C-alpha positions in Angstrom: 0.2 -0.4 -0.1 1.4 3.3 -1.0 2.0 5.8 1.5 0.2 8.7 2.0 2.2 11.8 1.4 1.4 14.9 3.6 2.3 16.7 7.4 3.4 13.8 9.1 5.4 11.9 6.2 9.0 11.1 7.3 11.8 13.3 5.8 13.2 9.4 5.4 10.9 9.0 2.4 12.8 11.8 0.2 16.3 10.2 1.3 18.6 9.9 -1.9 16.0 11.5 -4.2 18.1 14.0 -6.1 15.2 14.4 -8.6 11.6 14.3 -10.0 10.0 13.5 -13.1 6.5 14.8 -13.6 3.8 13.5 -16.1 1.6 16.7 -17.7 -1.9 15.5 -17.9 -3.6 14.5 -14.9 -0.7 15.4 -12.8 0.6 19.1 -13.9 -3.0 20.1 -15.3 -6.9 19.0 -15.2 -7.0 18.0 -19.0 -10.1 15.9 -18.7 -11.9 18.8 -20.6 -9.7 20.6 -22.8 -8.4 17.0 -24.2 -12.0 15.7 -24.5 -12.8 19.4 -26.6 -10.2 18.7 -28.4 -10.6 15.3 -30.0 -14.5 16.1 -29.8 -13.2 19.5 -31.8 -12.5 16.6 -34.8 -14.7 14.9 -34.5 -17.4 17.3 -35.1 -15.9 18.0 -38.4 -16.4 15.1 -39.6 -20.3 14.6 -38.8 -19.4 12.9 -36.0 -21.2 12.9 -32.1 -19.0 13.6 -28.6 -16.4 10.6 -27.6 -17.9 8.5 -25.4 -16.7 8.0 -21.5 -14.0 5.0 -22.4 -13.0 7.1 -25.1 -12.4 10.3 -23.2 -10.4 7.9 -21.1 -8.4 6.7 -23.7 -7.7 10.3 -25.3 -6.0 11.0 -21.5 -2.9 9.0 -22.0 -2.0 8.2 -25.3 -0.5 10.1 -28.0 -2.3 12.3 -30.3 -1.9 10.4 -33.3 -3.2 7.3 -31.3 -5.8 8.8 -29.9 -7.6 10.1 -33.0 -7.5 6.6 -34.4 -8.7 5.2 -31.4 -11.6 7.7 -31.8 -12.3 7.6 -35.4 -14.6 5.3 -37.3 -12.3 3.1 -39.3 -12.4 4.7 -43.6 -11.9 8.0 -41.6 -8.6 8.2 -41.0 -7.5 10.8 -43.5 -10.3 13.2 -43.2 -9.4 13.1 -39.3 -5.5 13.8 -39.8 -7.1 16.4 -42.1 -9.4 17.6 -39.6 -7.1 18.1 -36.8 -5.3 20.6 -38.7 -8.0 22.8 -38.4 -8.3 22.7 -35.3 -6.2 25.6 -33.1 -4.4 24.0 -30.5 -3.3 27.1 -29.2 -6.7 29.3 -29.4 -9.0 26.8 -29.0 -7.8 24.4 -26.4 -4.8 25.5 -24.8 -6.5 28.5 -22.4 -9.2 25.7 -21.6 -6.1 23.5 -19.2 -6.3 24.0 -15.5 -3.6 23.8 -13.3 -3.6 21.8 -10.8 -4.5 23.8 -7.1 -1.1 24.1 -5.2 1.4 23.2 -7.6 3.7 26.1 -8.6 4.2 26.5 -4.9 5.3 23.3 -4.5 7.8 23.4 -7.7 8.9 26.3 -6.1 9.5 24.7 -3.0 11.1 22.0 -5.1 13.6 24.4 -6.7 14.2 26.1 -3.4 15.6 22.5 -2.2 17.6 22.3 -5.4 15.6 19.3 -6.9 16.0 18.6 -10.7 13.0 18.7 -12.4 11.8 17.4 -15.4 8.2 16.2 -17.3 7.4 13.1 -19.4 4.6 13.4 -21.2 3.1 11.4 -24.1 2.2 15.0 -26.0 4.2 15.0 -29.3 3.8 18.9 -29.9 2.4 21.3 -27.5 4.1 21.0 -24.4 6.3 24.0 -25.1 3.5 25.8 -25.9 2.2 24.9 -22.8 5.1 25.0 -20.6 5.2 28.4 -22.1 1.6 30.0 -21.8 1.7 28.6 -18.0 4.9 29.4 -16.7 6.7 26.6 -16.4 9.8 27.0 -18.5 12.2 27.9 -15.8 11.1 24.6 -13.4 11.4 21.5 -15.9 14.4 20.8 -18.2 13.8 18.8 -20.3 10.7 18.2 -21.2 10.5 15.1 -22.8 7.3 14.4 -25.5 6.5 11.9 -27.8 8.3 13.5 -30.7 11.9 13.3 -29.1 11.8 10.2 -27.3 9.4 6.6 -28.1 5.9 7.1 -26.6 5.6 5.8 -22.7 5.5 3.2 -21.4 8.7 2.9 -23.3 11.7 3.7 -20.8 13.9 6.0 -23.4 12.2 8.6 -22.6 13.4 8.6 -18.6 16.5 6.6 -19.6 17.4 10.4 -22.2 16.2 12.9 -18.4 18.4 10.5 -16.5 21.7 11.2 -19.1 20.7 14.6 -19.1 20.8 15.3 -15.2 23.8 12.8 -14.8 21.7 10.4 -12.4 21.7 7.0 -11.6 18.0 5.5 -12.1 17.7 5.0 -7.8 18.2 9.1 -7.7 14.8 9.4 -9.3 11.2 9.6 -8.7 8.2 9.2 -11.5 5.4 11.4 -10.6 2.2 10.0 -12.7 -1.2 9.1 -13.0 -1.9 6.2 -15.2 -1.0 3.0 -15.5 0.7 4.2 -18.4 2.9 6.4 -16.2 3.4 3.4 -13.7 4.5 0.8 -16.3 7.2 3.5 -17.8 8.8 4.0 -14.4 9.1 0.1 -14.0 10.4 -0.7 -17.3 13.2 2.8 -16.4 13.7 1.2 -13.2 13.0 4.5 -10.9 11.0 5.6 -8.0 7.2 5.9 -8.9 5.0 8.1 -7.0 1.3 8.0 -7.9 -0.8 11.3 -8.0 -4.4 11.4 -6.8 -7.3 8.9 -5.9 -5.7 6.6 -9.1 -6.0 2.9 -7.9 -1.8 2.3 -8.8 1.0 0.0 -6.8 3.0 2.7 -6.3 5.5 3.6 -2.8 4.0 7.0 -2.3 0.5 8.5 -3.4 0.3 12.7 -3.5 -3.2 12.9 -2.8 -2.7 16.6 -3.9 -0.1 18.9 -4.2 -1.2 20.8 -1.6 0.2 17.8 0.7 3.1 17.0 -1.1 3.9 20.8 0.0 3.2 20.0 3.9 5.4 17.2 3.9 8.2 19.3 1.8 8.0 21.7 4.6 9.4 19.5 7.0 13.0 18.9 5.2 
C-alpha cells in the first residue's frame, strides 16, 4: 500500500532523491475537459458526435495520433488527420487547461531545495506551448515528449532525462497518474509515486499538491 504523503510524512521517504519527473496531463494540469474538447472538435468536423467516456479515458494518456485513430471510425482516418489541422490548439484548447491547486508552490519548494525537475509526457508537439503559456519553462528541463523519445510506457524518455541530468535510476522519482506512467517507471527502474486517487501500485501517493508541500516543509 502506498505511503500517503502529507504533513506527517517522514523525511526518510525523500532520502536519496535528487530529481522528480512529472507527467503532464492529470498531474500538472487537469486536462480532461480540454482533451475532450480537442478530440470532439475533430469528430465534429467529421459530422460525428462527442466521444464516449471510455474514449475520453483513452485519450487522457495516449499519443495524439493513437487517440485520433482510436476515436475515428475505420476509413475516416485521413479526413480526421486533415480535420486536426483545422483545429487551433493554441486558440481553442490551450486556454482551458487548469493547473492543479498548489502546483506552483510545490515547484518553487522543490526548486528551492535543489531538486532537478523534468516533464515526461505522451504529448507530441504541444508541451512547449503549454509550458510557455503557463509559466513553467523555468522549472523543467528537459521537456520530454513523444516527439523526442518513444512514447510511454517505453523507458527511453526516462533514460534520456537521466542522461541529461547525469543521474542514476535510484536518484529519481516519477510522478504520474496512469498505468502507462506506472509501467514506464517500472521499465526504467525508477521509483513511482502516484498523484491523485488512481488505484495504482506505487511507493507513495500524493493526494494533492498541498499535501506534498506540507511534507516538503519538514525537510
